CHARMM-style PDB file with segment names, atoms N, HN, CA, C and O in Angstrom:
ATOM      1  N   THR     1      42.978  39.729  39.194  1.00  0.00      PROA
ATOM      2  CA  THR     1      41.627  39.224  38.883  1.00  0.00      PROA
ATOM      3  C   THR     1      40.838  40.303  38.113  1.00  0.00      PROA
ATOM      4  O   THR     1      40.099  39.992  37.179  1.00  0.00      PROA
ATOM      5  N   THR     2      41.005  41.560  38.516  1.00  0.00      PROA
ATOM      6  HN  THR     2      41.605  41.813  39.275  1.00  0.00      PROA
ATOM      7  CA  THR     2      40.277  42.640  37.843  1.00  0.00      PROA
ATOM      8  C   THR     2      40.709  42.734  36.383  1.00  0.00      PROA
ATOM      9  O   THR     2      39.891  42.975  35.495  1.00  0.00      PROA
ATOM     10  N   ASP     3      42.013  42.538  36.146  1.00  0.00      PROA
ATOM     11  HN  ASP     3      42.677  42.342  36.867  1.00  0.00      PROA
ATOM     12  CA  ASP     3      42.531  42.625  34.779  1.00  0.00      PROA
ATOM     13  C   ASP     3      41.859  41.585  33.893  1.00  0.00      PROA
ATOM     14  O   ASP     3      41.541  41.845  32.733  1.00  0.00      PROA
ATOM     15  N   ARG     4      41.650  40.409  34.462  1.00  0.00      PROA
ATOM     16  HN  ARG     4      41.908  40.198  35.405  1.00  0.00      PROA
ATOM     17  CA  ARG     4      41.044  39.332  33.674  1.00  0.00      PROA
ATOM     18  C   ARG     4      39.547  39.602  33.493  1.00  0.00      PROA
ATOM     19  O   ARG     4      38.988  39.330  32.431  1.00  0.00      PROA
ATOM     20  N   SER     5      38.918  40.124  34.507  1.00  0.00      PROA
ATOM     21  HN  SER     5      39.372  40.345  35.370  1.00  0.00      PROA
ATOM     22  CA  SER     5      37.470  40.361  34.445  1.00  0.00      PROA
ATOM     23  C   SER     5      37.173  41.507  33.470  1.00  0.00      PROA
ATOM     24  O   SER     5      36.121  41.528  32.831  1.00  0.00      PROA
ATOM     25  N   SER     6      38.096  42.445  33.364  1.00  0.00      PROA
ATOM     26  HN  SER     6      38.950  42.427  33.883  1.00  0.00      PROA
ATOM     27  CA  SER     6      37.878  43.601  32.491  1.00  0.00      PROA
ATOM     28  C   SER     6      37.658  43.165  31.042  1.00  0.00      PROA
ATOM     29  O   SER     6      36.615  43.472  30.464  1.00  0.00      PROA
ATOM     30  N   PRO     7      38.615  42.457  30.445  1.00  0.00      PROA
ATOM     31  CA  PRO     7      38.455  42.030  29.048  1.00  0.00      PROA
ATOM     32  C   PRO     7      37.273  41.090  28.875  1.00  0.00      PROA
ATOM     33  O   PRO     7      36.615  41.094  27.834  1.00  0.00      PROA
ATOM     34  N   VAL     8      37.006  40.291  29.886  1.00  0.00      PROA
ATOM     35  HN  VAL     8      37.540  40.287  30.731  1.00  0.00      PROA
ATOM     36  CA  VAL     8      35.896  39.338  29.786  1.00  0.00      PROA
ATOM     37  C   VAL     8      34.580  40.107  29.704  1.00  0.00      PROA
ATOM     38  O   VAL     8      33.715  39.779  28.892  1.00  0.00      PROA
ATOM     39  N   GLN     9      34.433  41.122  30.539  1.00  0.00      PROA
ATOM     40  HN  GLN     9      35.136  41.388  31.198  1.00  0.00      PROA
ATOM     41  CA  GLN     9      33.192  41.912  30.532  1.00  0.00      PROA
ATOM     42  C   GLN     9      33.040  42.652  29.209  1.00  0.00      PROA
ATOM     43  O   GLN     9      31.957  42.687  28.624  1.00  0.00      PROA
ATOM     44  N   ILE    10      34.135  43.241  28.745  1.00  0.00      PROA
ATOM     45  HN  ILE    10      35.014  43.213  29.219  1.00  0.00      PROA
ATOM     46  CA  ILE    10      34.086  43.986  27.479  1.00  0.00      PROA
ATOM     47  C   ILE    10      33.716  43.039  26.341  1.00  0.00      PROA
ATOM     48  O   ILE    10      32.898  43.373  25.484  1.00  0.00      PROA
ATOM     49  N   GLY    11      34.324  41.855  26.343  1.00  0.00      PROA
ATOM     50  HN  GLY    11      34.988  41.583  27.040  1.00  0.00      PROA
ATOM     51  CA  GLY    11      34.050  40.867  25.296  1.00  0.00      PROA
ATOM     52  C   GLY    11      32.594  40.449  25.331  1.00  0.00      PROA
ATOM     53  O   GLY    11      31.946  40.342  24.289  1.00  0.00      PROA
ATOM     54  N   ALA    12      32.077  40.212  26.533  1.00  0.00      PROA
ATOM     55  HN  ALA    12      32.604  40.299  27.379  1.00  0.00      PROA
ATOM     56  CA  ALA    12      30.683  39.778  26.668  1.00  0.00      PROA
ATOM     57  C   ALA    12      29.758  40.910  26.218  1.00  0.00      PROA
ATOM     58  O   ALA    12      28.745  40.666  25.563  1.00  0.00      PROA
ATOM     59  N   LEU    13      30.107  42.132  26.570  1.00  0.00      PROA
ATOM     60  HN  LEU    13      30.930  42.330  27.102  1.00  0.00      PROA
ATOM     61  CA  LEU    13      29.273  43.277  26.204  1.00  0.00      PROA
ATOM     62  C   LEU    13      29.239  43.426  24.684  1.00  0.00      PROA
ATOM     63  O   LEU    13      28.180  43.627  24.089  1.00  0.00      PROA
ATOM     64  N   THR    14      30.414  43.324  24.068  1.00  0.00      PROA
ATOM     65  HN  THR    14      31.275  43.161  24.550  1.00  0.00      PROA
ATOM     66  CA  THR    14      30.483  43.442  22.606  1.00  0.00      PROA
ATOM     67  C   THR    14      29.673  42.340  21.953  1.00  0.00      PROA
ATOM     68  O   THR    14      28.985  42.565  20.957  1.00  0.00      PROA
ATOM     69  N   ASP    15      29.760  41.138  22.524  1.00  0.00      PROA
ATOM     70  HN  ASP    15      30.319  40.956  23.333  1.00  0.00      PROA
ATOM     71  CA  ASP    15      29.024  40.004  21.959  1.00  0.00      PROA
ATOM     72  C   ASP    15      27.522  40.265  22.071  1.00  0.00      PROA
ATOM     73  O   ASP    15      26.760  39.986  21.145  1.00  0.00      PROA
ATOM     74  N   TRP    16      27.109  40.807  23.225  1.00  0.00      PROA
ATOM     75  HN  TRP    16      27.728  41.033  23.977  1.00  0.00      PROA
ATOM     76  CA  TRP    16      25.680  41.076  23.442  1.00  0.00      PROA
ATOM     77  C   TRP    16      25.193  42.137  22.458  1.00  0.00      PROA
ATOM     78  O   TRP    16      24.114  42.018  21.878  1.00  0.00      PROA
ATOM     79  N   ILE    17      26.012  43.182  22.279  1.00  0.00      PROA
ATOM     80  HN  ILE    17      26.889  43.279  22.750  1.00  0.00      PROA
ATOM     81  CA  ILE    17      25.630  44.255  21.350  1.00  0.00      PROA
ATOM     82  C   ILE    17      25.551  43.703  19.936  1.00  0.00      PROA
ATOM     83  O   ILE    17      24.648  44.039  19.169  1.00  0.00      PROA
ATOM     84  N   ASP    18      26.534  42.832  19.598  1.00  0.00      PROA
ATOM     85  HN  ASP    18      27.268  42.559  20.221  1.00  0.00      PROA
ATOM     86  CA  ASP    18      26.553  42.237  18.257  1.00  0.00      PROA
ATOM     87  C   ASP    18      25.264  41.455  18.021  1.00  0.00      PROA
ATOM     88  O   ASP    18      24.665  41.525  16.948  1.00  0.00      PROA
ATOM     89  N   VAL    19      24.855  40.715  19.037  1.00  0.00      PROA
ATOM     90  HN  VAL    19      25.343  40.658  19.908  1.00  0.00      PROA
ATOM     91  CA  VAL    19      23.630  39.913  18.911  1.00  0.00      PROA
ATOM     92  C   VAL    19      22.415  40.840  18.819  1.00  0.00      PROA
ATOM     93  O   VAL    19      21.498  40.607  18.032  1.00  0.00      PROA
ATOM     94  N   ALA    20      22.429  41.887  19.635  1.00  0.00      PROA
ATOM     95  HN  ALA    20      23.175  42.075  20.275  1.00  0.00      PROA
ATOM     96  CA  ALA    20      21.301  42.823  19.640  1.00  0.00      PROA
ATOM     97  C   ALA    20      21.160  43.475  18.266  1.00  0.00      PROA
ATOM     98  O   ALA    20      20.053  43.597  17.742  1.00  0.00      PROA
ATOM     99  N   ILE    21      22.282  43.892  17.689  1.00  0.00      PROA
ATOM    100  HN  ILE    21      23.181  43.793  18.114  1.00  0.00      PROA
ATOM    101  CA  ILE    21      22.253  44.524  16.363  1.00  0.00      PROA
ATOM    102  C   ILE    21      21.801  43.511  15.321  1.00  0.00      PROA
ATOM    103  O   ILE    21      21.030  43.832  14.417  1.00  0.00      PROA
ATOM    104  N   PHE    22      22.298  42.267  15.464  1.00  0.00      PROA
ATOM    105  HN  PHE    22      22.924  42.006  16.199  1.00  0.00      PROA
ATOM    106  CA  PHE    22      21.952  41.221  14.494  1.00  0.00      PROA
ATOM    107  C   PHE    22      20.444  40.990  14.495  1.00  0.00      PROA
ATOM    108  O   PHE    22      19.835  40.768  13.448  1.00  0.00      PROA
ATOM    109  N   LEU    23      19.846  41.046  15.700  1.00  0.00      PROA
ATOM    110  HN  LEU    23      20.340  41.226  16.551  1.00  0.00      PROA
ATOM    111  CA  LEU    23      18.402  40.821  15.800  1.00  0.00      PROA
ATOM    112  C   LEU    23      17.634  42.100  15.464  1.00  0.00      PROA
ATOM    113  O   LEU    23      16.525  42.049  14.933  1.00  0.00      PROA
ATOM    114  N   TYR    24      18.242  43.249  15.781  1.00  0.00      PROA
ATOM    115  HN  TYR    24      19.143  43.290  16.213  1.00  0.00      PROA
ATOM    116  CA  TYR    24      17.562  44.521  15.532  1.00  0.00      PROA
ATOM    117  C   TYR    24      17.600  44.884  14.047  1.00  0.00      PROA
ATOM    118  O   TYR    24      16.679  45.521  13.535  1.00  0.00      PROA
ATOM    119  N   HSD    25      18.674  44.475  13.358  1.00  0.00      PROA
ATOM    120  HN  HSD    25      19.422  43.958  13.774  1.00  0.00      PROA
ATOM    121  CA  HSD    25      18.826  44.798  11.940  1.00  0.00      PROA
ATOM    122  C   HSD    25      17.597  44.348  11.138  1.00  0.00      PROA
ATOM    123  O   HSD    25      16.961  45.174  10.484  1.00  0.00      PROA
ATOM    124  N   PRO    26      17.258  43.073  11.178  1.00  0.00      PROA
ATOM    125  CA  PRO    26      16.085  42.599  10.436  1.00  0.00      PROA
ATOM    126  C   PRO    26      14.802  43.231  10.963  1.00  0.00      PROA
ATOM    127  O   PRO    26      13.846  43.437  10.216  1.00  0.00      PROA
ATOM    128  N   LEU    27      14.793  43.538  12.263  1.00  0.00      PROA
ATOM    129  HN  LEU    27      15.570  43.371  12.870  1.00  0.00      PROA
ATOM    130  CA  LEU    27      13.604  44.150  12.854  1.00  0.00      PROA
ATOM    131  C   LEU    27      13.410  45.549  12.283  1.00  0.00      PROA
ATOM    132  O   LEU    27      12.290  45.949  11.965  1.00  0.00      PROA
ATOM    133  N   ALA    28      14.506  46.288  12.157  1.00  0.00      PROA
ATOM    134  HN  ALA    28      15.415  45.963  12.416  1.00  0.00      PROA
ATOM    135  CA  ALA    28      14.423  47.650  11.635  1.00  0.00      PROA
ATOM    136  C   ALA    28      13.982  47.616  10.178  1.00  0.00      PROA
ATOM    137  O   ALA    28      13.175  48.438   9.745  1.00  0.00      PROA
ATOM    138  N   ILE    29      14.514  46.663   9.432  1.00  0.00      PROA
ATOM    139  HN  ILE    29      15.170  45.995   9.785  1.00  0.00      PROA
ATOM    140  CA  ILE    29      14.142  46.553   8.019  1.00  0.00      PROA
ATOM    141  C   ILE    29      12.646  46.240   7.913  1.00  0.00      PROA
ATOM    142  O   ILE    29      11.944  46.794   7.067  1.00  0.00      PROA
ATOM    143  N   ARG    30      12.179  45.360   8.769  1.00  0.00      PROA
ATOM    144  HN  ARG    30      12.749  44.909   9.456  1.00  0.00      PROA
ATOM    145  CA  ARG    30      10.763  44.979   8.738  1.00  0.00      PROA
ATOM    146  C   ARG    30       9.895  46.176   9.098  1.00  0.00      PROA
ATOM    147  O   ARG    30       8.866  46.426   8.471  1.00  0.00      PROA
ATOM    148  N   SER    31      10.327  46.913  10.121  1.00  0.00      PROA
ATOM    149  HN  SER    31      11.163  46.710  10.630  1.00  0.00      PROA
ATOM    150  CA  SER    31       9.545  48.061  10.570  1.00  0.00      PROA
ATOM    151  C   SER    31       9.531  49.129   9.469  1.00  0.00      PROA
ATOM    152  O   SER    31       8.498  49.741   9.195  1.00  0.00      PROA
ATOM    153  N   GLY    32      10.697  49.342   8.843  1.00  0.00      PROA
ATOM    154  HN  GLY    32      11.536  48.845   9.065  1.00  0.00      PROA
ATOM    155  CA  GLY    32      10.780  50.345   7.788  1.00  0.00      PROA
ATOM    156  C   GLY    32       9.945  49.934   6.589  1.00  0.00      PROA
ATOM    157  O   GLY    32       9.333  50.771   5.925  1.00  0.00      PROA
ATOM    158  N   SER    33       9.926  48.657   6.324  1.00  0.00      PROA
ATOM    159  HN  SER    33      10.423  47.977   6.863  1.00  0.00      PROA
ATOM    160  CA  SER    33       9.176  48.157   5.173  1.00  0.00      PROA
ATOM    161  C   SER    33       7.693  48.157   5.521  1.00  0.00      PROA
ATOM    162  OT1 SER    33       6.865  47.773   4.695  1.00  0.00      PROA
TER     163      SER     33
END
């Protein structure tokens, strides 16, 4: 069960970071501008 939960957590974390960067990217550009 741990083996399965490991990749799932990593995948979810990567997805969350991807979303955070996607939302932060335009935010950073706006702030810089």
